[in-house]
BAMI-822822 format. One line per field, with one value per residue: residue in one letter; x, y, z of N, C-alpha, C in turn. Coordinates in steps of 0.1 Angstrom, whole numbers, plus 5000, padded with zeros to 4 digits. Example, Ala and Ser with C-alpha at 12.3 -4.5 7.8 and 13.67 -1.06 7.14 Angstrom:
2
code	a:s .
n.east	5132:5128 .
n.north	4943:4978 .
n.up	5078:5071 .
ca.east	5123:5137 .
ca.north	4955:4989 .
ca.up	5078:5071 .
c.east	5132:5129 .
c.north	4967:5000 .
c.up	5078:5079 .
This chain:
306
code	m:t:s:i:t:r:a:a:r:p:r:r:g:l:r:g:t:g:g:r:t:a:a:l:f:l:v:p:f:f:v:l:f:v:l:t:m:i:t:p:i:i:y:a:v:g:m:s:l:f:i:e:r:r:s:g:l:g:f:g:g:t:t:t:e:f:v:w:f:e:n:y:a:t:i:l:s:n:e:t:f:v:q:g:f:a:r:l:a:v:y:c:l:l:y:v:p:v:l:l:i:t:a:l:l:l:a:l:l:l:d:a:a:a:a:r:l:r:r:v:f:q:l:l:l:f:l:p:h:a:v:p:g:v:i:a:a:l:i:w:a:y:l:y:s:p:g:v:s:p:i:v:n:v:l:a:s:g:g:i:s:i:d:f:l:s:v:h:l:v:l:p:s:m:v:n:i:s:v:w:e:w:t:g:y:n:v:i:i:l:f:t:a:l:q:a:v:p:r:e:v:l:e:a:a:r:v:d:g:a:g:e:i:r:t:a:v:s:i:k:t:p:l:v:w:p:a:i:s:v:a:l:l:f:t:v:i:g:s:l:q:l:f:t:e:p:k:i:l:s:s:v:t:t:n:v:t:s:t:w:v:p:n:m:w:a:y:e:a:a:f:v:r:n:n:l:p:q:a:a:a:a:s:i:l:l:a:l:l:a:a:v:l:s:w:f:v:t:r:f:t:s:k:g:a:h .
n.east	4370:4389:4380:4384:4412:4418:4407:4423:4448:4449:4450:4475:4490:4482:4492:4519:4522:4515:4536:4557:4550:4550:4577:4587:4578:4592:4618:4628:4629:4648:4670:4674:4679:4703:4720:4719:4722:4736:4759:4772:4780:4797:4817:4825:4836:4857:4872:4879:4900:4923:4949:4962:4993:5018:5048:5081:5081:5054:5052:5055:5044:5014:5007:4988:4981:4975:4962:4949:4932:4941:4931:4908:4919:4933:4912:4897:4915:4916:4911:4892:4873:4864:4854:4833:4816:4809:4794:4773:4762:4752:4734:4716:4706:4692:4674:4659:4642:4627:4615:4598:4582:4569:4556:4539:4522:4509:4497:4479:4463:4453:4438:4418:4405:4379:4361:4358:4379:4402:4414:4423:4442:4460:4470:4483:4502:4517:4528:4554:4571:4568:4584:4615:4646:4669:4658:4643:4664:4677:4657:4655:4681:4681:4662:4676:4698:4716:4706:4692:4672:4637:4627:4649:4651:4626:4627:4650:4639:4623:4641:4654:4683:4696:4715:4710:4729:4751:4779:4769:4742:4738:4736:4712:4696:4698:4685:4659:4653:4652:4632:4610:4608:4603:4583:4556:4556:4560:4538:4517:4521:4517:4492:4477:4480:4466:4440:4434:4429:4407:4374:4356:4371:4379:4355:4347:4366:4358:4333:4341:4350:4374:4392:4401:4428:4438:4429:4444:4470:4471:4458:4456:4483:4499:4487:4494:4521:4537:4537:4550:4575:4584:4586:4605:4627:4631:4637:4661:4678:4677:4687:4714:4722:4727:4734:4726:4715:4737:4755:4743:4741:4768:4776:4767:4777:4806:4808:4801:4819:4835:4838:4820:4802:4802:4793:4798:4825:4833:4824:4841:4865:4862:4856:4870:4896:4901:4904:4894:4895:4896:4872:4854:4859:4850:4823:4815:4819:4799:4777:4779:4775:4748:4736:4741:4728:4702:4697:4698:4676:4655:4656:4650:4624:4610:4610:4596:4571:4561 .
n.north	3733:3733:3755:3776:3776:3783:3808:3821:3822:3843:3866:3865:3868:3894:3908:3905:3918:3944:3950:3950:3971:3992:3993:4000:4026:4038:4037:4060:4079:4069:4068:4096:4103:4090:4102:4130:4132:4110:4105:4131:4134:4112:4119:4144:4134:4118:4139:4154:4140:4144:4167:4196:4205:4230:4233:4248:4273:4280:4287:4267:4236:4218:4192:4164:4150:4122:4125:4114:4123:4148:4173:4176:4177:4201:4219:4217:4227:4252:4285:4303:4288:4272:4292:4300:4278:4280:4303:4295:4275:4291:4305:4285:4277:4300:4304:4279:4272:4297:4299:4275:4277:4301:4295:4274:4287:4305:4287:4275:4297:4302:4279:4283:4305:4323:4306:4320:4338:4323:4316:4341:4347:4325:4331:4356:4348:4330:4344:4358:4335:4330:4349:4350:4339:4355:4380:4385:4388:4410:4430:4431:4439:4465:4475:4473:4489:4517:4552:4549:4532:4531:4521:4523:4551:4560:4549:4563:4589:4588:4587:4564:4548:4525:4499:4475:4460:4458:4444:4427:4425:4416:4389:4380:4396:4383:4359:4369:4375:4349:4337:4353:4346:4318:4311:4311:4289:4267:4271:4264:4236:4227:4237:4222:4197:4202:4205:4179:4168:4149:4161:4153:4147:4173:4184:4168:4176:4203:4198:4187:4210:4222:4251:4273:4277:4256:4234:4238:4235:4210:4191:4196:4202:4179:4160:4168:4163:4146:4162:4184:4173:4167:4194:4203:4187:4195:4222:4222:4210:4229:4251:4246:4252:4278:4306:4326:4349:4359:4363:4383:4404:4408:4426:4451:4456:4455:4438:4412:4388:4374:4347:4340:4320:4284:4275:4298:4299:4276:4283:4305:4292:4275:4293:4316:4312:4291:4264:4236:4209:4215:4229:4208:4191:4206:4208:4181:4177:4194:4180:4156:4165:4174:4149:4136:4153:4151:4124:4125:4143:4128:4106:4119:4131:4108:4095:4114:4112:4089 .
n.up	0146:0126:0110:0128:0129:0103:0101:0118:0105:0084:0101:0113:0091:0083:0105:0101:0076:0084:0101:0083:0067:0085:0091:0066:0063:0084:0076:0060:0081:0099:0082:0076:0103:0109:0090:0096:0124:0138:0121:0119:0146:0150:0132:0144:0168:0159:0146:0169:0180:0168:0158:0142:0132:0126:0108:0109:0123:0120:0093:0076:0061:0071:0094:0103:0133:0154:0185:0207:0236:0239:0230:0245:0271:0269:0264:0288:0306:0300:0310:0302:0289:0310:0327:0312:0313:0340:0340:0324:0340:0362:0347:0340:0365:0372:0350:0344:0368:0370:0345:0343:0366:0361:0337:0345:0364:0347:0330:0347:0355:0330:0325:0344:0334:0317:0291:0267:0266:0266:0241:0232:0252:0249:0224:0228:0247:0232:0211:0216:0213:0186:0175:0158:0174:0170:0163:0186:0205:0194:0197:0225:0231:0221:0239:0263:0260:0272:0269:0245:0250:0258:0282:0300:0300:0310:0336:0345:0344:0366:0387:0390:0384:0363:0348:0326:0313:0328:0346:0367:0360:0335:0330:0343:0326:0302:0309:0312:0286:0274:0290:0283:0256:0256:0274:0266:0248:0266:0283:0266:0264:0291:0295:0277:0289:0313:0303:0299:0323:0343:0345:0364:0386:0394:0400:0422:0440:0444:0456:0480:0492:0484:0475:0446:0446:0463:0448:0425:0434:0448:0433:0404:0396:0405:0388:0362:0362:0345:0321:0330:0335:0309:0299:0317:0309:0282:0286:0301:0283:0262:0275:0277:0251:0249:0230:0210:0224:0241:0220:0204:0224:0229:0210:0219:0244:0264:0284:0278:0264:0234:0240:0259:0268:0266:0240:0224:0227:0213:0188:0182:0182:0160:0138:0140:0151:0136:0145:0142:0154:0182:0185:0178:0199:0221:0214:0217:0244:0254:0244:0258:0284:0282:0277:0302:0320:0310:0316:0345:0349:0339:0356:0380:0376:0371:0395:0409:0398:0409 .
ca.east	4384:4396:4376:4390:4426:4418:4404:4435:4459:4450:4453:4490:4496:4480:4501:4532:4522:4515:4549:4566:4546:4555:4591:4589:4576:4602:4631:4632:4632:4661:4681:4677:4684:4717:4727:4719:4725:4747:4771:4780:4785:4809:4827:4831:4844:4869:4880:4884:4911:4934:4954:4970:5005:5025:5063:5088:5076:5041:5052:5057:5032:5006:5006:4977:4986:4965:4967:4939:4923:4949:4923:4899:4926:4936:4900:4893:4925:4915:4904:4881:4862:4858:4845:4820:4808:4804:4783:4762:4756:4744:4722:4706:4700:4682:4665:4650:4630:4619:4606:4588:4572:4560:4547:4529:4513:4501:4488:4468:4454:4446:4428:4407:4399:4366:4363:4359:4392:4413:4421:4430:4454:4469:4477:4492:4513:4525:4533:4568:4578:4568:4594:4628:4654:4678:4650:4640:4676:4679:4647:4658:4693:4676:4655:4686:4709:4714:4706:4682:4661:4627:4626:4659:4648:4615:4632:4659:4631:4618:4651:4660:4694:4699:4721:4707:4740:4763:4785:4760:4728:4738:4732:4697:4689:4697:4674:4647:4650:4648:4619:4600:4606:4599:4573:4544:4557:4557:4524:4508:4523:4511:4477:4471:4479:4455:4427:4431:4425:4392:4365:4349:4380:4379:4342:4347:4374:4350:4323:4348:4353:4387:4392:4408:4443:4440:4427:4455:4483:4470:4452:4460:4497:4504:4481:4501:4535:4544:4540:4561:4588:4588:4590:4618:4638:4634:4643:4674:4686:4677:4695:4728:4725:4727:4743:4720:4713:4750:4762:4738:4744:4782:4778:4763:4783:4819:4807:4799:4830:4832:4838:4813:4796:4809:4790:4805:4839:4834:4822:4853:4876:4860:4855:4879:4909:4902:4909:4882:4895:4892:4857:4847:4860:4841:4809:4813:4818:4785:4767:4780:4768:4734:4732:4741:4717:4690:4695:4694:4663:4646:4655:4643:4610:4603:4607:4585:4558:4557 .
ca.north	3736:3737:3768:3785:3777:3790:3822:3828:3824:3857:3876:3865:3875:3908:3914:3905:3928:3956:3952:3954:3984:4002:3994:4007:4040:4042:4037:4074:4086:4064:4073:4110:4104:4086:4112:4143:4132:4100:4107:4143:4131:4103:4128:4153:4126:4115:4151:4159:4131:4148:4180:4200:4212:4236:4232:4260:4285:4284:4291:4255:4228:4213:4178:4160:4140:4116:4129:4109:4132:4161:4185:4177:4182:4215:4227:4217:4235:4266:4292:4310:4278:4268:4303:4300:4267:4285:4313:4287:4269:4301:4308:4274:4278:4310:4303:4268:4273:4308:4296:4265:4282:4311:4288:4266:4296:4311:4277:4273:4308:4301:4269:4288:4317:4321:4299:4330:4345:4314:4317:4353:4346:4316:4338:4366:4342:4323:4353:4359:4324:4330:4358:4343:4342:4366:4392:4388:4393:4424:4438:4433:4446:4479:4479:4473:4499:4531:4563:4547:4524:4538:4516:4530:4565:4561:4547:4575:4601:4586:4587:4551:4546:4510:4494:4461:4453:4458:4431:4419:4423:4411:4375:4381:4402:4372:4350:4376:4373:4335:4335:4360:4339:4304:4309:4307:4275:4258:4273:4256:4222:4225:4239:4210:4186:4205:4202:4164:4164:4146:4171:4147:4149:4186:4186:4162:4185:4214:4193:4185:4223:4228:4263:4272:4276:4243:4225:4239:4230:4196:4182:4198:4201:4165:4152:4172:4161:4141:4173:4193:4166:4170:4208:4205:4181:4204:4235:4219:4208:4241:4261:4243:4257:4293:4312:4337:4360:4365:4367:4396:4414:4411:4437:4463:4457:4448:4428:4399:4386:4364:4334:4342:4307:4273:4275:4309:4295:4266:4291:4313:4282:4270:4302:4327:4307:4280:4252:4227:4198:4219:4232:4196:4186:4214:4203:4168:4179:4199:4169:4147:4172:4173:4136:4133:4161:4145:4112:4129:4149:4117:4099:4127:4132:4095:4093:4124:4106:4078 .
ca.up	0149:0113:0106:0137:0125:0090:0104:0125:0096:0078:0111:0114:0078:0084:0114:0094:0066:0091:0106:0072:0063:0095:0089:0054:0066:0094:0070:0058:0094:0104:0072:0080:0116:0108:0082:0102:0138:0142:0113:0124:0160:0148:0125:0154:0178:0152:0144:0181:0184:0159:0159:0131:0136:0115:0110:0104:0130:0115:0079:0068:0059:0082:0095:0112:0142:0163:0199:0217:0243:0242:0228:0256:0282:0266:0266:0302:0314:0295:0320:0295:0287:0323:0332:0304:0319:0353:0337:0319:0352:0369:0338:0341:0379:0372:0339:0345:0377:0367:0333:0346:0376:0354:0327:0353:0370:0336:0325:0357:0353:0317:0327:0352:0327:0309:0278:0255:0267:0265:0228:0232:0261:0243:0213:0233:0253:0223:0202:0217:0208:0172:0170:0158:0185:0167:0163:0200:0211:0189:0203:0239:0231:0220:0252:0274:0257:0278:0259:0234:0256:0264:0295:0308:0300:0319:0349:0348:0348:0379:0396:0391:0374:0362:0336:0324:0306:0337:0349:0376:0355:0321:0329:0345:0314:0292:0314:0309:0271:0272:0296:0275:0243:0257:0283:0258:0243:0277:0287:0257:0268:0304:0294:0270:0299:0322:0297:0299:0337:0344:0351:0376:0398:0399:0406:0435:0449:0448:0465:0493:0498:0480:0467:0434:0449:0468:0437:0415:0440:0453:0423:0390:0394:0405:0376:0350:0364:0333:0312:0337:0333:0296:0298:0324:0301:0270:0291:0305:0271:0255:0282:0273:0238:0249:0221:0203:0233:0244:0208:0201:0234:0229:0201:0225:0257:0266:0295:0272:0254:0223:0245:0272:0271:0258:0225:0218:0227:0202:0176:0179:0179:0146:0127:0142:0152:0126:0152:0141:0164:0195:0184:0179:0213:0229:0211:0223:0259:0256:0241:0269:0295:0279:0279:0316:0327:0306:0324:0358:0349:0337:0369:0391:0373:0372:0410:0413:0393:0418 .
c.east	4392:4393:4382:4405:4427:4416:4415:4446:4460:4454:4468:4496:4494:4489:4515:4533:4522:4528:4558:4563:4551:4570:4595:4588:4586:4616:4636:4636:4646:4673:4684:4683:4699:4725:4729:4723:4737:4760:4779:4786:4798:4820:4833:4840:4857:4878:4886:4897:4924:4938:4963:4982:5012:5040:5069:5083:5062:5040:5053:5043:5026:5006:4995:4982:4974:4970:4958:4931:4931:4940:4913:4906:4930:4924:4896:4903:4924:4906:4891:4869:4856:4849:4832:4811:4802:4793:4771:4755:4747:4732:4712:4699:4690:4670:4655:4639:4621:4609:4595:4578:4563:4551:4536:4518:4504:4492:4477:4458:4446:4435:4416:4400:4386:4369:4365:4372:4404:4421:4429:4443:4464:4477:4487:4504:4523:4532:4549:4576:4578:4578:4607:4637:4664:4670:4647:4652:4679:4669:4651:4672:4690:4670:4665:4696:4707:4714:4696:4670:4650:4625:4636:4656:4637:4619:4641:4651:4625:4628:4658:4670:4698:4705:4719:4719:4753:4768:4776:4746:4727:4733:4717:4690:4688:4686:4661:4643:4645:4635:4608:4597:4600:4588:4560:4544:4554:4544:4515:4509:4516:4496:4470:4470:4468:4441:4423:4428:4410:4384:4358:4358:4380:4365:4341:4355:4366:4339:4329:4352:4367:4385:4400:4423:4446:4439:4439:4468:4482:4465:4457:4475:4503:4499:4488:4517:4543:4547:4550:4574:4593:4593:4603:4629:4641:4641:4657:4683:4688:4686:4710:4732:4725:4738:4738:4720:4727:4757:4756:4742:4759:4785:4774:4769:4796:4819:4804:4809:4826:4833:4831:4807:4803:4806:4797:4820:4842:4833:4835:4865:4875:4862:4864:4894:4912:4908:4897:4883:4891:4877:4849:4847:4851:4826:4806:4811:4804:4775:4767:4773:4753:4729:4731:4730:4704:4687:4691:4680:4652:4644:4647:4628:4603:4600:4596:4571:4552:4554 .
c.north	3740:3751:3779:3787:3785:3805:3829:3830:3838:3867:3876:3871:3889:3915:3915:3916:3942:3960:3957:3968:3995:4004:4002:4022:4046:4044:4051:4081:4082:4068:4087:4111:4101:4097:4125:4143:4123:4103:4120:4141:4122:4111:4137:4146:4123:4127:4156:4151:4135:4163:4184:4209:4217:4236:4245:4272:4289:4287:4278:4248:4223:4198:4175:4148:4135:4118:4124:4120:4145:4173:4187:4182:4197:4224:4228:4224:4249:4274:4299:4300:4274:4279:4304:4289:4272:4295:4305:4280:4278:4304:4297:4274:4289:4308:4291:4269:4285:4305:4286:4270:4293:4304:4280:4275:4302:4300:4274:4285:4307:4290:4273:4300:4313:4315:4309:4337:4336:4315:4330:4353:4336:4323:4348:4359:4335:4332:4356:4347:4323:4340:4350:4348:4354:4379:4395:4394:4407:4434:4442:4441:4461:4483:4480:4484:4512:4541:4561:4539:4532:4534:4523:4544:4568:4559:4558:4587:4600:4585:4574:4549:4531:4507:4479:4453:4454:4444:4422:4417:4417:4397:4374:4387:4391:4362:4356:4374:4359:4332:4341:4352:4325:4301:4304:4293:4265:4259:4264:4241:4219:4227:4228:4199:4189:4203:4187:4159:4161:4156:4166:4148:4163:4189:4180:4170:4197:4210:4192:4198:4229:4240:4262:4270:4261:4232:4226:4233:4215:4186:4184:4196:4187:4157:4156:4170:4156:4152:4182:4186:4168:4184:4210:4199:4190:4217:4233:4218:4221:4251:4259:4248:4272:4299:4326:4350:4367:4370:4381:4407:4417:4423:4451:4466:4450:4438:4414:4397:4376:4350:4333:4329:4296:4273:4286:4306:4286:4274:4299:4303:4277:4281:4314:4322:4295:4267:4243:4215:4203:4223:4219:4190:4193:4210:4190:4169:4184:4188:4159:4153:4172:4159:4132:4141:4155:4132:4116:4135:4138:4109:4106:4128:4119:4091:4102:4119:4096:4084 .
c.up	0137:0109:0115:0133:0112:0092:0111:0116:0090:0088:0113:0102:0078:0094:0108:0084:0073:0096:0095:0067:0072:0093:0077:0056:0075:0087:0067:0070:0098:0095:0075:0093:0116:0101:0089:0117:0141:0134:0117:0138:0158:0142:0135:0164:0171:0150:0158:0186:0176:0162:0146:0136:0124:0118:0105:0110:0125:0100:0070:0066:0072:0082:0105:0120:0151:0177:0210:0223:0246:0240:0240:0269:0281:0269:0281:0311:0309:0304:0314:0293:0300:0329:0324:0309:0332:0350:0332:0330:0360:0360:0340:0355:0380:0362:0341:0355:0374:0355:0337:0356:0369:0344:0334:0358:0359:0331:0334:0356:0340:0318:0335:0345:0320:0295:0266:0255:0265:0252:0227:0240:0255:0232:0218:0240:0243:0213:0203:0211:0193:0166:0170:0169:0182:0168:0178:0207:0207:0195:0218:0240:0230:0233:0264:0272:0263:0267:0248:0239:0262:0279:0305:0310:0310:0333:0354:0352:0361:0390:0398:0380:0374:0348:0335:0318:0315:0340:0357:0370:0342:0320:0332:0333:0303:0296:0311:0294:0269:0278:0288:0262:0245:0267:0276:0253:0254:0283:0279:0261:0281:0303:0287:0280:0309:0316:0297:0313:0338:0351:0364:0389:0403:0406:0420:0445:0454:0458:0479:0499:0494:0471:0454:0436:0454:0457:0427:0421:0443:0443:0409:0388:0395:0393:0363:0352:0352:0323:0317:0335:0319:0294:0305:0315:0289:0275:0294:0293:0263:0262:0279:0260:0237:0240:0215:0212:0236:0231:0204:0211:0234:0219:0207:0239:0257:0277:0290:0261:0244:0228:0258:0277:0262:0243:0218:0217:0215:0189:0172:0176:0164:0136:0128:0142:0143:0132:0153:0151:0178:0196:0185:0193:0222:0227:0217:0238:0262:0254:0253:0282:0294:0281:0294:0323:0323:0314:0339:0359:0348:0349:0379:0388:0374:0386:0415:0409:0402:0432 .
């Protein structure tokens, strides 16, 4: 009995040492997390509760006043900001399902492809994601611009006149840019999950007479639902950060204004109108929306998993 007790003591010490070692390695992460994430959020919240006023018809000195939620009320009553939110909502409704369905279909096709061709297909699908977002937006701005776009010229030679930057098509054109850029990234996530599906399950389905389509729909897709949930969460959060595509396209068309989406509105408030409190308030509203949508997506996907 004594020998057993003595043998157990070092194990408790090792567990304690392991816990302290893990905590020691986690300290740098938490320090960086607080400095780069928590502190800026707290600073933005504090800034959004103040306002700078100028006396003497704008020619006097400035005073900083604590106004509680006045900046938030001003922003939410601003027609331009609200319209930007409406455009962002339509963008999300188009972008999220198109991206996920496309990525899932390509991942399923990639999983069914010959082993020798998989690496080639993975590279070709992932290459657009390797292109920086600004460069991708510039490329597509060139392809969309009438008069210089080879795509528009080819369609025009065939009797099809189309303006990708028109009022009704500029938003789907942005969706196309984002889908082109992010499909490969999500394909890799879903394809990796498909590779983890037990081969014996697939073999049993084939023995039972299930074809490739039935196997993909009824077996593979439900088994990779956790990976689909992760991709959905990342896509929803990323769609709320829409900025690069409309910012670039605003330089080639008048149908995209400088305040076309909330992020552009906040950018103009901060760096054009020099109204940092309102920019901070707009950023906090976007962060709250991202948190709420993330919660709903997590709840929805967790129910789907059951």
